Each structure stands twice: as C-alpha cells, then as structure tokens.
C-alpha positions in Angstrom: -12.0 5.4 -4.4 -12.9 7.9 -7.0 -11.4 7.9 -10.5 -8.9 10.6 -9.7 -7.6 8.6 -6.7 -7.3 5.4 -8.8 -5.3 7.1 -11.5 -3.0 8.7 -8.9 -2.7 5.3 -7.3 -1.6 3.6 -10.5 1.3 6.0 -11.0 2.2 6.3 -7.3 2.6 2.6 -6.6 5.6 2.3 -8.9 7.3 5.1 -6.9 6.7 3.5 -3.5 10.0 2.3 -2.0 9.3 2.0 1.7 6.8 1.2 4.4 6.6 4.9 5.2 5.6 5.6 1.6 2.7 3.2 1.8 1.5 4.6 5.1 1.8 8.1 3.8 -0.1 7.1 0.6 -2.9 5.5 2.7 -3.2 8.6 4.9 -3.2 11.0 1.9 -6.1 9.0 0.3 -8.1 10.5 3.2 -10.6 7.7 3.4 -11.4 8.5 7.0 -12.6 5.5 9.0 -14.2 3.8 6.1 -11.1 1.7 5.2 -8.6 0.3 7.7 -4.9 0.2 7.0 -4.9 -3.6 7.1 -7.7 -3.7 4.6 -5.8 -1.3 2.4 -2.6 -3.4 2.7 -4.4 -6.6 1.8 -6.1 -5.0 -1.2 -2.8 -3.6 -2.4 -1.2 -7.0 -2.2 -4.0 -8.6 -4.3 -3.7 -5.8 -6.8 0.1 -6.1 -7.1 0.0 -9.9 -7.4 -2.5 -9.5 -10.3 -0.1 -6.9 -11.9 2.7 -9.5 -11.8 0.8 -11.4 -14.5 1.0 -8.5 -16.9 3.9 -9.1 -19.3 4.2 -5.3 -20.1 5.0 -4.2 -16.5 8.4 -4.2 -14.8 8.3 -7.0 -12.2 10.9 -5.9 -9.6 9.1 -2.8 -8.3 5.9 -4.9 -8.0 7.7 -7.6 -6.1 9.4 -5.0 -3.9 5.9 -3.5 -3.2 4.5 -6.9 -2.3 7.4 -7.6 0.1 6.9 -4.2 1.8 3.2 -4.8 2.1 3.7 -8.3 3.7 6.1 -6.8 6.2 3.6 -4.0 6.9 0.8 -6.4 7.4 2.9 -8.4 9.9 3.8 -5.2 11.8 0.1 -4.2 12.0 -0.8 -7.7 13.3 1.9 -7.5 15.9 1.6 -3.9 17.2 -1.7 -2.7 16.0 -2.8 -0.3 13.3 -2.8 2.9 15.4 0.8 2.3 16.5 2.0 1.6 12.9 0.3 4.7 11.6 1.8 6.8 14.5 5.3 5.2 13.8 5.4 6.1 10.1 3.2 9.2 10.0 5.0 12.4 8.9 
C-alpha cells in the first residue's frame, strides 16, 4: 500500500459498518491479484486488534469491525473468495 492508501485506510475503517463496506474498500484499493481478499481480511483483523490496545481510540467501532471481518473470513472459507466478492460487489 502506498502512503495515500494508508491514510485513506485509517480514516475509512472507522466508517465501515458492514461486510459490503469492507469488500468495496478492498476492491477500491485496486491491488489487482497481488493481495487476496482473505489476506486483506486477516491483516485488517490484526490491525484492528492492535488498535484495541490504544487508549485514545473508541473501542466499539473497532470491535464491530473485527466481528464483521471474522464473519467475512468465515464466509470466504465456506463459499470462496470469488463468490463473496461477486455477492457484495456494487
């Protein structure tokens, strides 16, 4: 990810409220075939879990993001990445 994408990511994650939002965010990062959706989801979960340790951040949106990502990972494992992207793509 370049610096611009990282700074956009930091502000965007707080506004993510659904699985569709995460899939749209992943697609809009336009990383081509270099990063799979499941890798993105797993990295996001790690990042959000680290953010939970920060005392200055609101915890509920972070916890909600983790729950969404866990559900998304489960869905990817059950139905496949292509099907999940197709399901949530706008």
